MARZAVO-9533 format. One record per residue (C-alpha): x, y, z. Coordinates in steps of 0.001 Angstrom, whole numbers, plus 500000, padded with zeros to 6 digits. Example, Ala and Ser with C-alpha at 12.3 -4.5 7.8 and 13.67 -1.06 7.14 Angstrom:
BEGIN
512300495500507800513670498940507140
END
This chain:
BEGIN
211839472229676601211469469724679441214877468389680465215798464885681586216116464826685408215235468514685508218625469644684233222191469655685518224496471539687910225270475150687078228369475690684990228109472317683241229238472474679612229858470179676674232997468080677011234809465566674829234532461868675583237588459703675955239125458843672566237989455578671007241249453813671822240546454087675536237754451563675012239337449274672422243118449217672959244502446109674736247559448042676040245225450692677488243161447950679127246274446488680767247303449942681952243868450432683556244146447101685327247445448114686898246535451731687675242893451293688728241668447747689282244697446347691103244872449260693528241297449974694632238633448247696740236353445920694766233029444465695849233203440660695637229673439870696782227765439551700046228736437919703325225606435759703390226583434156700077229315432184701864227847431290705272229673427998705906233278426843706154234730426300702690232012428268700854233659430375698164233129432893695376235554433353692485236054436474690381238256437461687469239976440752686669241703440522683318243860437394683546243863437405687354241483435100689215240761435323692929238977433184695505236959434652698386236309431940700958234897431339704426237794429941706433237799427160708984238102429733711764234992431561710553236614434567708898236432435605705253239690435442703326240799436069699748243585434448697765244930434451694250243467431438692473246957430070691834248744427008693242252213427764694613253638424573693064253345424938689297250811427749689072247698425749688227244345427427688719242902425969691893239211426109690977237260426900687822233775427278689336232396430735690195230902429541693481230847426399695565232269424761698674235750423427699378235171420203701312236550420263704823237589423885704409240624422819702347241604423980698871243113421118696862244924421770693595243469419558690820246931419073689254249209417598691951246909417784695019248842420376696965246356421311699665245833424632701437243960425779704517241185428319703866241925430397706984245527431438706335246168429862702953248824427676704588250128424703702636249075421689704696249874418833702317252283418279699419252133414617698328255440412761697849257474415627699264259592414526702261258670416145705584262061417775706063262056421496706892265648421930705786264855420582702342261252421708702010259496424003704451255751424108703727255529427445705560257358429072702650254572428256700183251203429577701371248619430893698954249153434547698086246491436565699886244575439755699127243259442271701609239654441700702701237199443919704553233464443676705107231059446594705382227249446688705374227214442990704457229397443550701363232713441734700899235533443957699650238930442892698307242015444844697313245045443617695376247186446463696742248586445858700236249465449567700576246036450954699640244163453048702230241625451200704356238106450830702996236716453358705487239092456035704246238537455211700569234740455422700876234681458247703431232706456167705902230462456598707741229594460153706638229264459361702922226757456580703610224660458378706240221519458813704112221371455151703083221675453821706636217878453923706882217801450951704493219844448794706933221663447161704041223975445303706397220986443327707676219580442414704261219835439017702580220552438075698973217324436919697353218641436531693821221927436780691896222283436899688102225528437182686127225831438674682658228631438795680108228572442068678206230392442445674897231739445874675754234554447596677595233984448013681347233957451823681123231102451728678610229072449651681076229736452086683914229111455169681782225774453750680678224675453435684295225793456965685114223282458694682841219560458486682130219699460441678866219031457106677133216218455960679442213287457338677433214638455712674282215541452178675359213885451619678764210081451832678415209530449777681578211928451855683685210560455094682251206981454153683174208098453472686717210418456469687273209762459019684497213126460518683469211564463953682851210712464356686522213345466379688423215828464282690361216103464673694143219756465534694743221710464474697813225003466140696915224500469093699256223742466824702221226301464031701859230060464157701308231555462344698354234985460801697921237064460033694868235111456791694458231803457142696381229355459242694340225698460097694956223269460143692053220138461343693817216633459955693660214107459391690886210466459771691871208009456949691275205215457640688788201625457989690033200213454522690673203658453011691310204650452131694874207945450385694118210343449620691264208591446737689520206861446294686184203429447078687608204477449088690676202326446954692951203873446227696373204305442558697276206288442960700483206450445510703315208407448711702847211558449175704881210311450447708246212643453432708804212024455278705536210830458875705602207688459690703589209593461008700509211781457877700434208711455698700023208143457241696601211742457511695456214477455250694084217893456521695198221078455730693308224740455764694259227954454688692548231246453380693837234016453675691244235185451772689358232545449041689476229306449502691425225802450867690923223400450786693894219640451350693717217562451764696888213869450967696392211249451228699165211162447441699681214436446048698295217946447073697287219418446263693879223071446594692955225507445397690346229279444983690327231364445132687147234426442915686559236585443542683438237504440265681708239088441694678558239170444960676665235901443983674939234233441779677556232821442590680978231242440386683626228400441981685589227059440433688775223585441674689753222176441233693268218722441725694799218615442229698600215566441838700848214665441733704521215688438325705963212128437661707161210865438196703610213401435781702114212646433198704796208903433339704085207270430249702633205990432150699599209064434289698905209093435293695261211504438043694136210505437804690474208707441174690413211905443034691349214175440673689422212202440877686169212139444673686318215919445021686493216706441997684344214754443544681459216440446903682062219898445318682318219552443395679071218439446537677265221542448281678630223928445484677674222665445510674086223218449260673919226696448896675437227639446305672809226582448708670048228668451475671599231721449218671773231304448251668149231141451896667119234103452867669289236302450598667153235671452691664048238305455029662641235495457597662613235568457522666434239322457667666997239090461145668496235943460228670454232594461981670711230889464509672941229299464477676386226306466789676661225372468668679840222934465969680980225810463467680981227742465390683630228106462298685818229795460514682909232122463502682669233037463087686353233752459407685773235915460216682749237958462615684855238349459955687550239761457491684995242191460048683591243336461170687035243967457603688162246008456866685056248004460076685340248676459827689088250334456470688758252242456971685522255861456039685984255234453714688920256267450073688474253410447553688501252544446491692019253579442976692996251216440793695006251917440405698690253523437167699892
END
């Protein structure tokens, strides 16, 4: 029998999935937010998405909303999307520009600077420091770091630095040949998936389903070809995981519907890389795919126990994006079709996970060993922090 991806690591066995309630229980979802999402580094987009003063991106984790903004001093900052006066949400758009680099509350017009989050105006409040000191009411900030052109935020002021969490630079050494930090966003698409966030991540972590629901992907990178593993060459961390490479089918030169190249390959790739799509994951939210001529990635944001926002990004060489005839549709269509097939499957899984027949869960076969690793990560994170009080925001 020919095995998907050529098989699995030695010693891999069958293992139970998480019980159904882990995917459908609102209290479990809230526990995961506190134990996982509010204490780890999250990818909030790309630096080149907010090039000018006041440019912002907004993201939601459960009921929390955050703003990532280019400040008036040029830096990138992140704040809770909450006015310090009466708690109104400061902006409802997912992207845009704050005029003049100032964030103005739509309720009572309290106004904040985008560099430090300082309160700079509070209408009809006397300018008397003894009675009202504006310095006491800045926006509540989050930690921000940038790496390889990605913007990272962390709700937890005590969390280890991004470099330590991801094991940089050693864990990323193989992918440096793609020069991701120099690439430019050519396209962004957002999706709302009617499924728990873990179902979305678990779907991406295995290709057992690829032959059945992804005819386009399977023509491009046949799942029955052995995967090229990187695990022996690159270190992993608790959150940075390598998923190896899938070889392009004969006649395909890149990951598109027809495999025909429409732009130059990245110049520093070795010969095997030119015929391989490499994958990596960063728990709890990212999938990265490195093609010979572009990089695709998505970032998952949990909105509710049964709803997940997924932001998908396509990155290209800046000279390609700046070209008069730039057209990313070949790469975009390939992954957009694949994504929508996945989201439909994820919705079906979430529906089934609500059944009493699935209360004790299901089974993970050997080929789903990466899903097993992710399951263990979730359980370990929940167990390690049991008994700790919820972390309060800084400020």
